[in-house]
Each structure stands twice: as C-alpha cells, then as structure tokens.
C-alpha positions as CSV (number, residue, x, y, z in Angstrom):
1,K,13.8,-16.0,2.5
2,C,14.7,-17.4,5.9
3,K,12.5,-14.8,7.8
4,H,9.9,-15.9,5.8
5,A,10.8,-19.8,6.3
6,A,11.3,-18.9,10.3
7,T,7.8,-17.7,10.2
8,F,6.5,-21.0,8.3
9,Q,8.4,-22.9,10.8
10,L,6.8,-21.1,13.8
11,F,3.6,-21.9,11.9
12,R,3.7,-25.2,11.5
13,L,4.8,-26.0,15.4
14,T,2.5,-23.9,16.7
15,S,-0.9,-24.9,14.9
16,P,-3.4,-27.0,16.4
17,H,-3.6,-29.5,13.3
18,T,-0.4,-30.3,12.4
19,M,1.3,-29.9,16.3
20,S,2.9,-33.6,16.9
21,T,3.2,-33.4,20.5
22,P,0.7,-36.3,22.3
23,I,-2.2,-35.2,24.5
24,E,-0.9,-35.5,27.9
25,T,-4.5,-33.9,29.7
26,V,-7.6,-32.7,29.2
27,V,-9.2,-29.8,30.9
28,I,-12.7,-29.7,30.8
29,H,-14.7,-26.6,31.7
30,P,-17.7,-25.5,33.2
31,L,-19.6,-24.3,30.0
32,V,-18.8,-27.1,28.6
33,L,-20.4,-29.6,31.6
34,L,-23.1,-27.3,32.0
35,A,-24.2,-27.3,28.3
36,A,-24.0,-31.0,28.0
37,V,-26.7,-31.7,30.7
38,D,-29.2,-29.0,29.5
39,H,-28.6,-31.3,26.0
40,F,-29.2,-34.3,27.9
41,N,-32.5,-32.3,29.5
42,R,-33.5,-31.0,26.9
43,V,-33.5,-34.1,24.3
44,A,-33.1,-37.6,26.1
45,K,-34.2,-37.2,29.5
46,D,-36.0,-40.0,31.3
47,T,-35.1,-42.1,28.1
48,K,-32.0,-45.1,27.5
49,K,-30.7,-42.6,24.4
50,R,-27.2,-40.6,24.3
51,V,-26.7,-37.2,22.9
52,V,-23.9,-36.3,21.3
53,G,-22.6,-32.6,20.4
54,V,-18.7,-31.2,19.6
55,L,-15.5,-30.2,21.6
56,L,-14.1,-26.7,21.3
57,G,-11.2,-25.9,22.4
58,E,-7.6,-25.4,22.2
59,T,-4.0,-27.3,22.7
60,F,-0.7,-26.8,23.5
61,K,2.2,-28.5,24.6
62,G,-0.1,-32.1,25.0
63,K,-2.9,-30.4,26.9
64,V,-6.6,-29.6,25.3
65,D,-8.1,-27.1,26.8
66,V,-12.3,-28.1,26.0
67,L,-13.7,-24.4,26.5
68,N,-17.1,-24.5,23.6
69,S,-19.2,-27.6,22.8
70,Y,-22.7,-27.3,21.0
71,A,-25.8,-30.2,20.1
72,V,-25.5,-32.1,17.4
73,P,-28.4,-33.7,16.1
74,F,-27.8,-37.7,16.8
75,E,-29.5,-40.9,16.5
76,E,-28.8,-44.7,16.7
77,D,-30.6,-47.7,16.4
78,R,-31.0,-49.6,19.7
79,K,-30.7,-53.5,18.6
80,D,-27.9,-52.3,15.6
81,P,-25.4,-50.2,17.3
82,S,-24.0,-50.3,13.6
83,I,-26.2,-48.3,12.5
84,W,-26.3,-44.4,13.3
85,F,-26.2,-41.5,12.3
86,L,-24.7,-38.0,12.4
87,D,-25.5,-34.8,10.6
88,H,-22.3,-33.7,9.7
89,T,-23.7,-30.4,8.0
90,F,-25.4,-29.6,10.6
91,H,-21.7,-29.7,12.4
92,E,-20.3,-27.8,9.6
93,N,-22.8,-25.1,9.4
94,M,-22.4,-24.3,13.4
95,Y,-18.8,-24.8,13.6
96,D,-18.9,-21.6,10.8
97,M,-20.8,-19.6,12.8
98,F,-18.9,-20.6,16.0
99,R,-15.5,-19.6,14.2
100,K,-16.7,-15.9,12.8
101,V,-17.1,-15.7,17.1
102,N,-13.8,-17.2,17.9
103,A,-12.0,-18.0,16.1
104,K,-9.1,-19.4,18.1
105,E,-11.2,-22.2,19.3
106,K,-11.4,-25.2,16.8
107,V,-12.7,-28.8,16.8
108,V,-10.4,-30.8,19.5
109,G,-13.3,-34.1,19.8
110,W,-16.8,-35.3,20.6
111,Y,-18.8,-35.6,23.3
112,S,-21.3,-37.9,24.3
113,T,-23.8,-39.2,27.6
114,G,-22.3,-42.3,27.1
115,P,-22.3,-43.7,30.3
116,K,-19.7,-45.6,29.4
117,I,-17.8,-46.2,25.1
118,R,-20.5,-48.1,22.8
119,G,-19.7,-49.7,19.6
120,P,-20.2,-47.1,16.7
121,D,-17.9,-44.4,18.8
122,L,-14.6,-45.8,17.0
123,E,-16.5,-44.8,14.2
124,I,-17.7,-41.5,14.5
125,T,-14.0,-40.8,16.0
126,E,-12.9,-41.1,12.8
127,L,-15.7,-39.4,11.1
128,F,-14.1,-36.2,13.3
129,R,-10.9,-36.8,12.1
130,K,-11.6,-34.9,8.8
131,Y,-11.9,-32.1,11.5
132,T,-8.7,-32.5,13.5
133,K,-6.0,-34.5,13.8
134,N,-6.5,-36.3,16.9
135,P,-10.4,-35.8,17.4
136,L,-11.0,-36.5,21.7
137,L,-13.7,-37.9,22.5
138,V,-15.2,-36.6,26.0
139,I,-18.1,-39.6,28.3
140,I,-19.8,-36.8,30.3
141,D,-21.7,-38.5,32.9
142,V,-24.6,-36.2,33.4
143,Q,-26.4,-38.6,36.0
144,P,-23.5,-39.6,38.1
145,T,-24.2,-41.7,41.1
146,D,-20.7,-41.7,42.3
147,D,-19.6,-38.1,44.0
148,L,-15.9,-39.4,44.3
149,T,-15.0,-39.2,40.9
150,I,-15.3,-36.2,38.2
151,P,-18.2,-37.3,35.6
152,T,-15.8,-36.4,32.5
153,E,-13.9,-39.6,31.0
154,A,-11.3,-38.4,27.5
155,Y,-10.2,-41.1,25.7
156,L,-8.3,-40.9,22.2
157,S,-8.0,-43.2,19.2
158,V,-4.5,-44.7,18.8
159,Q,-3.4,-47.7,16.4
160,S,-3.8,-51.1,18.0
161,S,-1.5,-53.6,19.4
162,P,-0.6,-56.3,16.4
163,E,-1.9,-58.7,18.9
164,E,-5.2,-56.7,18.8
165,Q,-5.0,-55.8,15.1
166,S,-7.2,-59.3,14.3
167,V,-10.3,-57.6,16.2
168,S,-10.3,-53.5,15.9
169,E,-6.7,-51.6,13.7
170,R,-7.9,-49.0,16.4
171,T,-8.8,-49.1,20.0
172,F,-9.3,-46.1,22.7
173,Q,-6.5,-45.1,25.3
174,H,-7.3,-43.8,28.2
175,I,-6.2,-39.6,29.2
176,P,-5.9,-38.4,32.1
177,T,-9.1,-35.1,32.6
178,E,-9.3,-32.2,34.9
179,I,-11.9,-30.1,35.5
180,G,-10.1,-26.8,35.1
181,A,-11.9,-22.9,34.8
182,A,-10.5,-19.5,34.2
183,E,-11.1,-16.5,36.5
184,P,-15.0,-15.3,34.9
185,E,-16.3,-18.7,34.8
186,E,-15.1,-19.1,38.2
187,I,-17.3,-15.8,39.4
188,G,-20.0,-17.5,37.2
189,V,-19.7,-20.9,38.9
190,E,-20.1,-19.4,42.3
191,H,-23.2,-17.2,41.1
192,L,-24.9,-20.2,40.0
193,L,-23.8,-22.5,43.1
194,R,-25.3,-19.6,45.3
195,D,-28.7,-20.9,45.8
196,I,-27.3,-24.5,46.6
197,R,-24.8,-24.1,49.1
198,D,-25.8,-24.0,52.8
199,K,-25.1,-20.6,54.2
200,T,-25.5,-22.3,57.5
201,V,-22.4,-24.7,57.5
202,S,-19.0,-23.0,58.0
203,T,-16.0,-23.1,55.9
204,L,-13.8,-25.5,58.6
205,T,-17.4,-27.8,58.5
206,T,-16.9,-27.8,54.5
207,Q,-13.1,-28.5,54.6
208,I,-13.8,-31.3,57.0
209,A,-16.1,-32.6,54.3
210,H,-13.5,-32.2,51.6
211,K,-11.2,-33.9,53.1
212,V,-13.5,-37.1,53.7
213,S,-14.5,-37.4,50.0
214,S,-11.0,-37.5,49.8
215,L,-10.0,-39.9,52.2
216,R,-13.0,-42.1,50.7
217,N,-12.0,-41.1,47.0
218,L,-8.3,-42.2,48.0
219,R,-9.8,-46.1,50.0
220,K,-11.6,-46.6,46.6
221,H,-8.4,-46.6,44.6
222,V,-6.4,-48.5,47.1
223,D,-9.7,-51.0,46.4
224,E,-8.8,-51.4,43.1
225,I,-5.0,-51.6,43.2
226,E,-6.0,-54.8,45.7
227,T,-8.1,-55.6,42.8
228,Y,-6.0,-55.4,40.5
229,L,-2.7,-57.2,41.7
230,T,-5.1,-59.9,42.9
231,N,-6.3,-60.9,39.7
232,V,-2.8,-60.4,38.1
233,C,-1.8,-63.1,40.9
234,S,-4.6,-65.3,40.2
235,G,-3.2,-64.9,36.3
236,K,-6.9,-63.8,35.4
237,I,-5.1,-60.3,33.7
238,A,-2.1,-60.1,32.1
239,V,0.4,-58.0,34.3
240,N,1.6,-54.5,32.6
241,P,5.0,-53.5,33.1
242,K,3.6,-49.8,32.9
243,I,1.2,-49.9,35.7
244,I,3.8,-51.9,38.3
245,Y,6.7,-49.4,37.4
246,L,3.5,-46.4,38.6
247,L,2.4,-48.8,41.8
248,Q,6.2,-49.3,42.8
249,G,7.1,-45.3,42.4
250,I,3.6,-44.7,45.2
251,Y,4.8,-47.4,48.0
252,N,8.7,-45.3,47.3
253,L,7.0,-42.6,48.1
254,S,4.8,-44.2,50.7
255,P,6.0,-42.3,54.3
256,N,8.1,-45.2,56.5
257,L,5.6,-45.0,59.7
258,K,7.7,-47.4,61.5
259,V,10.2,-44.9,62.3
260,E,9.8,-43.4,66.0
261,N,10.6,-39.8,65.1
262,L,7.9,-39.6,62.1
263,Q,5.2,-41.6,64.1
264,K,5.7,-38.8,67.1
265,S,5.7,-35.9,64.7
266,F,2.0,-37.2,63.1
267,A,1.1,-37.8,67.0
268,V,1.9,-34.3,67.7
269,K,0.4,-32.5,64.2
270,G,-2.8,-34.4,64.6
271,N,-3.2,-33.7,68.3
272,D,-2.4,-29.5,67.1
273,M,-4.9,-30.3,64.7
274,M,-8.1,-31.3,66.8
275,L,-7.0,-28.6,69.6
276,V,-7.4,-26.0,67.1
277,V,-11.4,-27.9,65.6
278,Y,-11.8,-28.1,69.2
279,L,-11.2,-24.4,70.4
280,C,-13.2,-23.6,66.5
281,S,-16.3,-25.2,67.8
282,L,-15.7,-24.4,71.2
283,I,-16.1,-20.7,70.3
284,R,-18.4,-21.2,67.5
285,S,-21.1,-23.0,70.1
286,V,-20.5,-20.0,72.6
287,I,-20.4,-17.2,69.8
288,A,-24.0,-19.1,69.2
289,L,-25.4,-19.3,72.5
290,H,-24.3,-15.3,73.3
291,N,-26.3,-14.8,70.0
292,L,-29.1,-16.7,70.7
293,I,-29.0,-14.6,73.9
294,N,-29.2,-11.4,73.0
295,N,-32.1,-12.2,70.8
296,H,-34.4,-13.4,73.3
297,Q,-33.1,-10.1,74.6
298,M,-34.1,-8.0,71.9
299,N,-37.4,-9.7,71.3
300,K,-38.4,-9.6,74.9
301,D,-37.4,-5.7,74.8
302,A,-39.4,-5.8,71.4
303,E,-42.6,-7.1,72.6
304,I,-42.0,-4.5,75.8
305,K,-41.6,-1.5,73.9
306,A,-45.1,-2.6,71.5
307,K,-46.9,-3.5,74.6
308,E,-46.4,0.4,75.9
309,D,-46.8,1.9,72.5
310,K,-50.5,-0.2,72.2
311,D,-51.0,1.0,76.0
312,K,-50.3,4.5,75.3
313,E,-52.8,4.4,72.1
314,A,-54.7,3.3,74.3
315,T,-54.9,6.1,76.2
316,A,-54.8,8.8,73.7
317,A,-57.7,7.5,72.0
318,T,-59.9,7.1,76.0
319,K,-58.4,11.1,76.2
320,A,-60.0,11.8,73.0
321,K,-63.2,10.3,73.1
322,Q,-63.5,12.4,77.1
323,K,-62.6,15.2,75.5
324,K,-65.3,14.8,72.6
325,D,-67.3,13.9,74.7
326,E,-67.2,16.7,76.8
327,E,-67.2,19.4,73.6
328,S,-70.5,17.6,72.5
329,K,-72.4,18.2,76.2
330,K,-70.6,21.5,76.1
331,K,-72.7,22.3,72.5
332,S,-75.5,21.0,73.9
333,E,-75.5,22.3,77.1
334,G,-75.0,26.3,74.9
335,E,-78.0,25.3,72.4
336,K,-80.3,24.9,75.2
337,E,-79.8,28.0,77.0
338,S,-80.3,29.5,73.6
339,S,-83.8,28.1,73.6
340,D,-84.2,28.9,76.9
341,S,-83.5,32.3,76.2
342,K,-85.6,32.7,73.1
343,E,-88.7,31.6,74.8
344,K,-88.9,33.8,77.7
345,P,-89.5,36.8,75.5
346,K,-92.3,35.4,73.7
347,K,-94.2,34.9,77.1
348,S,-93.7,38.1,79.1
349,S,-95.2,39.3,75.4
350,K,-98.1,37.8,75.9
C-alpha cells in the first residue's frame, strides 16, 4: 500500500499536466522554427496575415523544451479582432497521430507569427488551457528586421493584478527564451547551413563578427536601460522594484575600472590579443601570397607542358604524313614498273 502511494506521489510530481513548478525558461528547438517558417511561406507569404500552430514538448523543473509543432487552420477578421476561428477538431486529430509516434511530447502551448501580441491571443490561450495546465504563447518572427535579437518571444497567461482586473482578468507575463538543440539537431542544422556559409571566411573572422554583434546587442540593451530610467525619473513610468533590483545587481557586478592594476591588466590582455590577431593576419597574408605564387608557377608549367605536348603531336602528325606520302610514292612507282614490264614482251612478239 505504501509502495503504491509512493508511486502515485512520484507520478503526481513528475506529470507535466500536474506540475506545480512555475515556468522559468522556454527552449525553442530548430525544428519548430523551420516548421513555422515553412507554414508562413506556404499560407501567408506576401500578406499581412499570421499563421498559428500547436507546440509540443516536455516540461521539467520549470524548463520547457519545445521540440515539435504542427500547423492548425486559423482565420481572423482584420476589422474586428474579436472574431476568429481555430479548428480545434483538426488539432485534436493531429495530436492523436503525433502521440502514436512519440508519447512523451505533450501540448505545451501554441505559436503565432505575430509579430506582436494581438487582441484575441488571451482567448486563444484560454482555449488551449483544456489541453495543458499552463499553455505558452510563443511569437515567432519569421521576417526579423533585427539580427541582434532572438526571433522568438514566450508569454504565459497569469492572473492580473488587482489594479488591472478592471480591464482584464488575465494578462501575459514574459518568459525568458533560448534557442537550443540536441546533438542530432545540431548536425542537421550544420548540413542545412553548408550552402549558406561563405567558406572563404576564416574562423577568426567569424569569431570577431560574433564579438561585434554581441557588443552591438549590449549597446542596444544599455540604451533600453537608459530610456527606462529616464522615463522613471520624469514620472512617465511607475517604478518597478524588481527591475530596479536587477539593475542594481548589474551595477554591482560591473568592474571598477578606476583601479590602476585592473586598467593595466585590461591593457596587457588587450595588447596580447591584438598581437595574436596581427600575427595571424600576417601569417594568413604570407600563406595566401605563397599559394598565389605556387598557383602561378603551376599554371605556367601546365602551359609549357601543354605546348610541348602540342608540338610533339604536330611533329608526329608531320612524320606520319611524310611516311604515308613515301609509301604511296613507292607504291605508284612499283605499279608503273610492273606496267612497263608487261608492255615490253608484247612489242618483241610483234
């Protein structure tokens, strides 16, 4: 009896539908992004429509792994956002078929190509609540304009604060999003990117480009922090203690650059890295010049060899023609001698 009770307790704690742990992170896998882009290009390309689909995955200790997805028929009125249609019967049939293939993947929410939250999204999220306890809304930007940000945003429907309940009982809470992949998925993505990558660009150049992109993204977030603090100081936005607490933590973690030893360490480290970059560029230039000279020499040798082969062929053809002419001349002379020898006996008989 105790054994059965312990088993039931373990199932209650690990079941994705009864898990009480709040969702802290959402990890989007590459297959979901590819499926959403393909769905959008098939249905709503060159239009202002959005497409909607169901997300499948697993939940463990506050982390949701979105592993798979499928499209769902969806229509909405542009003039009246409250009028919309989602074919939940189609969804139920599709989910039954997916469950036969992989029973571990459960419904974790739905996706939209937004690119922003729209009016009926709360109602659609409540519709998915009958399939999962905490349905997620993941907005996938299939036409991103900013390469510095992740093209996905995840939201969770939560109870509104008492001040906001007069407007709506529930509201969306933003959830941190990541792009993750298992090892087989990484191999597949690498194969897909083979035709996109420029093979002439070295690894060092790619790493420097990633560093520059990260610094640009950091600058963008610093500007957002500055804008928020300016609006708080001017009274346009109310103070949020959680945001101020996080900003204080960021400031506490930032190094004090006024310390002389720290400045010297940064300078030495930077100079060492720049020296390595300079030497690598110098070596790369020397190797490229060496390869260019070798290539020029190889082409020159190939031209000389081709010319020699051509001369040999011409000489052989000339010799063959002379030999043929000599043979034909000898043959004609032999025929003439034989004809002359035949005519002499006839004259003597006469």
